[in-house]
C-alpha positions in Angstrom: 2.5 -19.8 2.2 2.7 -22.5 -0.5 6.5 -22.9 -0.1 5.9 -24.3 3.5 2.8 -26.3 2.9 4.6 -29.7 2.8 6.7 -28.8 5.9 3.5 -27.7 7.7 1.8 -31.0 6.9 4.8 -33.1 8.0 5.2 -31.2 11.3 1.5 -31.6 12.0 1.8 -35.3 11.5 4.8 -35.5 13.8 2.8 -34.0 16.7 -0.3 -36.0 16.1 0.7 -39.1 18.1 1.8 -37.0 21.1 -1.6 -35.5 21.8 -3.1 -38.7 23.1 -0.3 -39.3 25.7 -0.5 -37.9 29.2 3.2 -38.5 29.8 6.0 -38.6 27.3 8.8 -41.1 27.3 12.2 -40.7 25.8 11.2 -43.0 23.0 8.2 -40.7 22.2 10.4 -37.6 22.1 13.0 -39.3 20.0 10.4 -40.5 17.5 8.9 -37.0 17.2 12.4 -35.5 16.7 13.1 -38.1 14.1 10.0 -37.0 12.1 10.9 -33.3 12.5 14.4 -34.0 11.2 13.0 -35.8 8.1 10.5 -33.0 7.5 13.2 -30.3 7.6 15.6 -32.3 5.4 12.8 -32.9 2.9 12.2 -29.1 2.9 15.8 -28.6 1.8 16.9 -27.0 5.1 20.7 -27.1 5.5 22.0 -30.2 7.3 24.0 -28.2 9.9 20.9 -26.1 10.7 18.8 -29.3 11.1 21.3 -30.9 13.4 21.5 -27.8 15.6 17.8 -27.3 15.6 16.8 -30.8 16.6 19.6 -31.0 19.1 18.2 -28.1 21.0 14.7 -29.4 20.9 15.8 -32.8 22.3 17.7 -31.2 25.1 14.8 -29.1 26.2 12.2 -31.8 25.6 14.0 -34.3 27.9 14.4 -31.7 30.6 12.1 -30.7 33.4 10.4 -28.2 31.1 8.3 -31.0 29.6 8.3 -33.7 32.3 6.6 -31.3 34.8 4.2 -29.7 32.3 0.5 -30.3 32.7 0.3 -30.9 29.0 3.6 -32.4 27.8 2.6 -32.7 24.1 1.6 -29.0 24.0 4.8 -28.1 25.7 6.8 -29.9 23.0 5.0 -27.9 20.3 5.8 -24.7 22.2 9.5 -25.7 22.3 9.5 -26.4 18.5 7.8 -23.0 18.0 10.5 -21.2 20.1 13.3 -22.9 18.3 11.8 -22.3 14.8 11.4 -18.7 15.7 15.0 -18.6 16.7 16.4 -20.0 13.5 14.2 -17.6 11.5 15.9 -14.7 13.3 14.1 -14.1 16.6 15.3 -10.8 18.2 17.0 -9.5 15.1 14.0 -8.3 13.1 14.2 -4.6 12.4 13.0 -1.9 10.1 15.0 -0.4 7.3 18.0 1.8 8.2 17.1 5.2 6.9 19.8 7.8 6.3 19.9 10.8 8.6 20.4 13.0 5.5 18.3 11.8 2.6 18.4 10.1 0.2 18.5 6.7 1.8 20.2 4.3 -0.7 19.0 0.7 -1.0 20.9 -1.6 -3.2 19.4 -4.9 -4.4 21.7 -7.9 -5.0 21.2 -11.5 -5.9 21.2 -14.1 -8.7 19.4 -13.6 -12.0 15.8 -14.8 -11.7 15.6 -14.2 -8.0 13.0 -11.5 -8.5 15.1 -8.3 -7.9 13.4 -6.2 -10.5 9.8 -7.1 -9.4 10.9 -6.6 -5.8 12.2 -3.1 -6.6 8.7 -2.1 -7.7 7.1 -3.7 -4.7 9.5 -2.0 -2.3 9.0 1.3 -4.0 5.2 0.9 -3.8 5.5 0.0 -0.1 7.7 3.0 0.7 5.4 5.3 -1.3 2.4 4.0 0.7 4.4 4.8 3.9 4.8 8.5 2.8 8.3 8.3 1.2 9.2 9.5 -2.3 11.3 6.6 -3.8 13.2 6.6 -7.1 13.9 3.3 -8.9 17.3 3.0 -10.7 17.8 0.7 -13.6 21.4 -0.4 -13.1 20.9 -3.9 -14.6 22.3 -3.2 -18.1 23.1 -6.8 -18.9 19.9 -8.9 -18.7 17.8 -8.4 -21.9 15.0 -5.9 -21.4 15.7 -5.6 -17.7 15.5 -1.8 -18.0 12.2 -2.0 -19.9 10.8 -4.4 -17.2 11.7 -2.0 -14.4 10.1 0.9 -16.2 6.8 -1.1 -16.6 6.9 -2.2 -12.9 7.6 1.4 -11.9 4.7 2.7 -14.0 2.4 0.1 -12.3 3.6 1.2 -8.8 3.5 4.9 -9.8 7.1 5.3 -8.8 9.5 7.2 -11.1 12.4 5.3 -12.7 15.9 6.7 -13.5 17.0 4.9 -16.7 19.6 6.9 -18.7 20.8 3.8 -20.5 18.6 1.4 -22.4 20.6 -1.7 -21.5 20.5 -4.8 -23.6 17.3 -4.9 -25.8 15.8 -7.7 -27.8 13.4 -7.4 -30.6 11.8 -10.1 -32.8 14.2 -13.1 -33.1 17.3 -11.1 -32.1 19.0 -12.6 -29.1 21.6 -10.9 -26.8 24.9 -12.6 -26.3 25.5 -14.0 -22.8 27.2 -11.4 -20.6 26.6 -8.6 -23.0 26.5 -5.1 -21.4 25.6 -1.7 -22.8 26.5 1.3 -20.8 28.2 1.7 -17.4 26.0 0.5 -14.5 28.4 2.0 -11.9 28.0 5.5 -13.5 24.2 5.0 -13.7 24.1 4.2 -10.0 26.3 7.1 -9.0 24.5 9.6 -11.1 21.1 8.5 -9.6 22.2 9.8 -6.2 22.8 13.3 -7.6 19.4 13.2 -9.4 17.7 12.1 -6.2 19.2 15.0 -4.3 18.3 17.6 -7.0 14.7 16.4 -7.3 14.2 15.6 -3.5 13.7 11.9 -3.6 14.2 10.5 -0.1 14.9 6.9 -1.1 16.9 5.4 -4.0 16.4 1.8 -4.9 19.1 0.4 -7.2 18.3 -2.7 -9.2 21.6 -4.4 -10.1 22.5 -7.2 -12.5 22.6 -10.9 -11.5 24.1 -14.1 -13.0 22.8 -17.6 -13.3 25.6 -18.5 -10.8 28.0 -16.8 -8.5 31.2 -15.6 -10.3 34.0 -13.1 -9.9 32.6 -10.7 -12.5 29.3 -10.5 -10.8 30.8 -9.8 -7.4 33.2 -7.2 -8.8 30.4 -5.2 -10.4 28.3 -5.4 -7.3 31.3 -4.2 -5.1 32.0 -1.3 -7.5 28.4 -0.1 -7.3 28.4 -0.5 -3.6 31.6 1.6 -3.3 30.2 4.2 -5.6 26.9 4.9 -3.8 27.7 3.8 -0.2 24.3 2.2 0.4 22.5 2.4 3.7 21.0 -1.1 3.0 22.2 -3.9 0.8 19.3 -6.3 0.4 20.1 -9.8 -0.7 17.1 -11.1 -2.7 16.9 -14.9 -2.6 14.4 -17.2 -4.3 12.7 -19.3 -1.6 12.6 -22.2 -4.0 16.4 -22.4 -4.4 16.8 -25.3 -2.0 20.1 -26.5 -0.6 22.1 -24.1 -2.8 20.7 -21.2 -0.7 23.5 -21.6 1.9 26.3 -21.5 -0.7 24.8 -18.5 -2.5 24.1 -16.6 0.7 27.7 -17.1 1.9 29.1 -16.0 -1.4 27.1 -12.7 -1.5 27.8 -12.1 2.2 31.5 -12.3 1.6 31.3 -10.4 -1.7 29.2 -7.4 -0.8 28.5 -7.8 2.9 24.7 -7.5 2.6 22.8 -6.1 5.5 19.4 -7.9 5.2 17.6 -10.6 3.3 14.4 -10.6 1.2 12.7 -13.9 0.5 10.9 -13.9 -2.9 8.4 -16.4 -4.4 7.0 -17.8 -1.2 3.9 -18.5 -3.1 5.8 -21.2 -5.1 5.2 -24.9 -4.7 8.9 -25.7 -3.8 10.0 -26.8 -0.4 11.1 -23.4 1.0 14.1 -24.5 3.1 16.0 -21.4 2.1 14.1 -19.3 4.7 15.1 -21.7 7.5 18.8 -21.7 6.5 19.9 -18.2 5.5 19.6 -16.3 8.8 21.3 -19.1 10.8 24.2 -19.3 8.3 24.8 -15.6 7.7 23.5 -14.0 10.9 21.7 -11.4 8.8 18.0 -10.7 9.4 15.2 -11.4 6.9 13.5 -8.0 6.5 10.8 -8.7 3.9 9.1 -11.5 2.1 7.3 -11.6 -1.2 4.5 -14.1 -2.0 3.0 -13.2 -5.3 3.2 -11.1 -8.5 1.0 -8.3 -7.3 2.5 -5.1 -5.9 0.8 -5.7 -2.6 2.1 -9.2 -2.3 4.9 -8.0 -0.1 5.2 -7.7 3.7 7.6 -7.1 6.6 9.0 -10.4 7.8 8.3 -11.3 11.4 10.1 -14.5 12.6 7.5 -15.4 15.2 4.6 -15.0 12.8 6.3 -17.1 10.1 6.9 -19.8 12.7 3.3 -19.6 13.6 2.2 -20.1 10.0 4.6 -23.0 9.5 3.1 -24.8 12.5 -0.5 -24.0 11.3 -1.2 -21.6 14.1 -2.2 -18.9 11.7 -1.1 -15.3 11.6 -4.0 -13.2 13.0 -1.7 -10.3 13.8 -0.7 -9.7 10.2 -4.4 -10.1 9.1 -5.4 -7.5 11.6 -2.6 -5.1 10.5 -3.7 -5.4 6.9 -7.3 -4.8 7.9 -6.4 -1.7 9.8 -4.5 -0.3 6.8 -7.2 -1.1 4.2 -10.6 -1.0 5.8 -12.7 2.1 6.2 -13.6 2.0 9.9 -16.7 4.1 9.6 -18.1 2.0 6.7 -17.3 -1.2 8.6 -19.3 0.1 11.6 -22.2 0.9 9.4 -22.0 -2.6 7.9 -21.9 -4.2 11.3 -24.9 -2.2 12.4 -26.9 -3.3 9.3 -26.0 -6.9 10.0 -27.2 -6.7 13.6 -30.5 -5.1 12.4 -31.0 -7.6 9.6 -30.9 -4.9 6.9 -27.5 -5.9 5.4 -28.1 -6.1 1.6 -26.2 -7.2 -1.5 -25.0 -3.7 -2.2 -23.4 -3.6 1.3 -21.9 -7.0 0.7 -20.4 -5.8 -2.6 -18.7 -2.8 -0.8 -17.3 -5.1 1.9 -16.1 -7.6 -0.8 -14.2 -4.9 -2.6 -12.6 -3.9 0.7 -11.5 -7.5 1.4 -10.0 -7.7 -2.1 -7.6 -4.9 -1.2 -5.9 -7.3 1.2 -4.8 -9.6 -1.6 -5.9 -13.0 -2.7 -8.6 -14.8 -0.7 -6.3 -17.9 -0.5 -3.6 -15.8 1.3 -6.2 -14.2 3.6 -7.8 -17.6 4.6 -4.3 -19.1 5.0 -3.7 -16.7 7.9 -6.5 -18.3 9.9 -5.4 -21.0 12.4 -6.0 -24.6 11.4 -6.5 -23.9 7.7 -3.8 -26.5 6.7 -6.4 -29.2 7.1 -8.5 -27.5 4.5 -5.7 -27.0 2.0 -7.4 -29.0 -0.7 -10.4 -26.8 -0.5 -8.2 -23.7 -0.6 -6.3 -24.9 -3.6 -9.5 -25.7 -5.4 -10.9 -22.2 -4.7 -11.1 -20.2 -7.9 -10.3 -16.5 -7.4 -12.4 -15.7 -10.5 -15.4 -16.9 -8.6 -15.2 -13.6 -6.8 -15.3 -11.7 -10.1 -18.4 -13.8 -11.1 -20.1 -13.0 -7.8 -19.3 -9.3 -8.3 -20.7 -9.4 -11.9 -24.0 -10.9 -10.7 -24.5 -8.3 -8.0 -23.6 -5.4 -10.3 -26.3 -6.7 -12.8 -29.0 -6.1 -10.2 -30.8 -2.8 -9.7 -30.2 -0.8 -6.6 -33.6 -1.9 -5.2 -32.8 -5.6 -5.8 -29.5 -5.3 -4.0 -31.2 -3.7 -1.0 -34.0 -6.2 -0.9 -33.1 -9.5 -2.6 -36.5 -10.9 -1.7 -38.2 -9.1 -4.6 -36.0 -11.0 -7.2 -38.5 -13.3 -8.9 -38.0 -15.7 -11.9 -37.9 -13.0 -14.6 -35.6 -10.8 -12.7 -33.2 -13.7 -12.1 -33.1 -14.5 -15.8 -32.4 -10.8 -16.6 -29.6 -10.7 -14.0 -28.0 -13.9 -15.3 -28.1 -12.6 -18.8 -26.4 -9.3 -17.7 -23.7 -11.1 -15.8 -23.0 -13.6 -18.5 -23.9 -16.6 -16.3 -26.7 -19.0 -15.6 -29.9 -18.6 -13.6 -28.8 -21.5 -11.3 -25.6 -19.4 -10.4 -27.8 -16.5 -9.5 -30.1 -18.8 -7.4 -27.0 -20.2 -5.6 -25.6 -16.8 -4.7 -29.0 -15.6 -3.3 -29.4 -18.8 -1.3 -25.9 -18.6 0.1 -26.2 -14.9 0.8 -29.4 -15.4 2.8 -27.7 -18.2 4.9 -24.6 -16.1 5.5 -26.5 -13.0 6.4 -28.4 -14.9 9.1 -25.1 -16.3 10.4 -23.4 -13.0 10.5 -26.3 -11.4 12.2 -26.0 -13.9 15.0 -22.2 -13.4 15.2 -22.6 -9.6 15.3 -25.2 -9.7 18.0 -23.2 -12.3 20.0 -19.6 -10.9 20.3 -16.7 -9.3 18.5 -14.5 -12.4 18.6 -12.6 -13.4 15.5 -14.7 -15.5 13.1 -13.7 -19.2 13.2 -12.0 -18.8 16.6 -14.7 -20.2 18.8 -16.7 -17.1 19.2 -20.1 -17.2 20.9 -23.4 -15.9 19.7 -27.0 -15.7 20.7 -27.3 -19.5 20.5 -24.2 -20.0 22.6 -25.9 -20.5 25.9 -27.0 -23.8 27.4 -30.4 -25.1 26.4 -33.2 -24.7 28.9 -34.6 -27.7 30.7 -38.2 -27.4 29.4 -39.7 -27.3 25.9 -39.8 -24.0 24.0 -38.9 -21.9 26.9 -35.6 -23.7 27.2 -34.9 -23.3 23.5 -35.5 -19.6 23.5 -33.1 -19.0 26.5 -33.8 -17.6 29.9 -36.4 -15.0 29.1 -38.9 -14.8 31.9 -42.7 -15.2 31.4 -43.2 -12.1 33.6 -43.5 -9.1 31.2 -41.8 -6.7 33.7 -39.0 -9.1 34.5 -38.5 -9.9 30.8 -38.2 -6.2 30.0 -35.6 -5.9 32.7 -33.6 -8.9 31.3 -33.7 -7.5 27.8 -32.6 -4.1 29.0 -29.6 -5.6 30.8 -28.8 -7.7 27.7 -28.7 -4.5 25.5 -26.4 -2.8 28.0 -24.0 -5.8 28.1 -23.9 -5.9 24.3 -23.2 -2.2 24.1 -20.4 -2.5 26.7 -22.2 -0.6 29.4 -23.3 -3.4 31.7 -21.4 -6.0 33.6 -21.6 -9.5 32.2 -22.7 -12.2 34.6 -20.8 -15.5 34.7 -23.9 -17.5 33.8 -25.0 -15.5 30.8 -24.6 -16.9 27.3 -23.2 -13.5 26.3 -20.6 -13.3 29.0 -17.0 -13.0 27.8 -15.1 -16.3 27.9 -11.4 -15.9 28.7 -10.3 -18.6 26.3 -11.9 -16.9 23.3 -9.5 -14.6 21.4 -10.9 -11.1 21.3 -10.3 -8.3 18.8 -7.8 -5.7 20.0 -9.3 -2.3 21.0 -9.6 0.2 18.2 -9.6 -2.5 15.4 -12.1 -1.8 12.7 -14.7 -4.5 12.3 -13.6 -7.2 9.8 -15.8 -7.3 6.7 -18.7 -9.7 6.6 -17.8 -13.3 5.7 -14.1 -12.8 6.2 -14.1 -15.9 8.3 -16.8 -18.5 8.6 -19.2 -17.4 5.8 -16.8 -16.5 3.1 -16.5 -20.0 1.7 -20.2 -20.5 1.7 -20.8 -17.3 -0.3 -18.6 -18.5 -3.1 -19.9 -22.1 -3.2 -17.4 -23.6 -0.7 -18.3 -26.5 1.6 
C-alpha cells in the first residue's frame, strides 16, 4: 500500500524507543504520541481526527491498561492498532446492499479524476466473478471520451455497457469546451433500469459525471440521477491522494447526494493517503472497497482491521489467504507439495505455480501483505515485475525433459535456451542455481510443517543439535536398526497427522507459530521465503 508507506515508516520509528523499556513513564508516552501526531499530520489526516485519535491513545496509555501490562510497549502498539481500526470504521464494515427485487442499482459519484469509470469496470468484474450479471451505464456525457473509456473498460471486464448517447467526443486536435454536455444523462440512467429488467441484469452500475471541484451544477445533476433511479447504493469514489481536501469534498457529497458508502481509489499512489483516515470519521459512512492499481483485479473489499494491520506493518495474511483460496487449484497445489517433499519438483511444476501466483496480482502487493516487509521496502521497490516474464520465457524455452530434470542442461543446451528466451547464458545459469537452492529449501519446509513461509516455521533442521559429532548433527536417530525404524515410523505418522507429537521433537507444533487454517490450499512454492531468491533478490 504505497499510499501509507511513509506513515508506516513514521509509526514504526515512533514505537522503536519503547521496546527497550520495561516500564513506561508519562514522558515516554507523551513523546510517542507526539511522534504519532506528527506522522498523521504529515500524512494529511484531518486535524480534528488527529486530535481525537491521539487524545484517546493518551488516555488509555496512561491508565492501568498499560501500567499493569507485562509488556507495556506492546500494549501501546495494541492500543494504537485498536484506535486506528476505530477511525477506519471498525464495526461498520458491511457488504453491498442488494435489492430484494432485482436489479440492484449502484450509483457512482465523485470528482473528475477520482477513478469512477475505471472503478465501474472493476466493480462489474468483481460482481460477475461473484455470480452476478452486471450492466455498466455510461451516464457521464460531459468528460471527453468518457463513454468510449467505459466501453473499453467494460470490454476488458467482459461486462456489457449501456451507452445510447456518445457523449462528448474528441478527435485529432479538436477540444471540447469545459462543461459541454451532449444528451441527457438523467434519461440515460432511467432508461438503463428498464433495459436491465427486460434483459435480466441483476445489478446496474451507473457511472456519473464529475467536476474538477464541487459546484452546484454537479450536485444538481447527481441529485436528479439519484431521484430518477432510486439507487440501493450511492458509492462516493475518492482519490486516496487528495489530502486535506478529502474532508471538504466528502462533506459536500454527503450533503449533496447522501452517499451510502466510500470507495478509496489509487492506494498504489505515492501520496500520503490521509483521506482514508479522515473520511469515515467525518461522515460516519463506511469504506466498502479500495482500489490499488490499474488492473481489473486490483480491487478488494475494505476491512478496517486489516488496513490498520498493514499500516502498522503487521501484514495482512487473511487477505492473502482469501485470495489464495479463490485463485489456486487445490488439487494441483497438493500435487506440487507432494513433489517438493519427494524432491521431484521440476521447472515445469514451478512454471505452473508461478502462473497461479500471478493471478493474485503484482508480486509487490503479495509480498507487501507479509508482516515486517516495510523494512525491505527498498528491495520491493527495486523489484522488476518484468523479471517474472523473463523467468517464464527462460523456462518455456526449455524442452519438457529439461524442465523435469534440470541436471541434464549442459553448456550447449544453456546457449540454446538463452537464445530462445532472448537473454544471456548467465541469466539462465542464475535461474538454474537459484531454483536448485529454492527447491532444497522448499523441500525442507514442506517436510517440516505447514506454517506460513517467513513466519518462523520449523523444518527438519529446526531441532536442537546433538551433543556429539555427526550423530548430533543428524538428529536423534538411534544406532539400533529396530529402534531407528520405530522412530522413523513415528515421525512419518506425525508428519501425516496420524500420530501425537511429543514435546521434545523438532517436529512438534509450537503454539507461537502461526498455522494455516484448516481447508486452505497449499500456497505455491516460493510465495514466501524463496520467491525473492528465484528472481535474483537478496
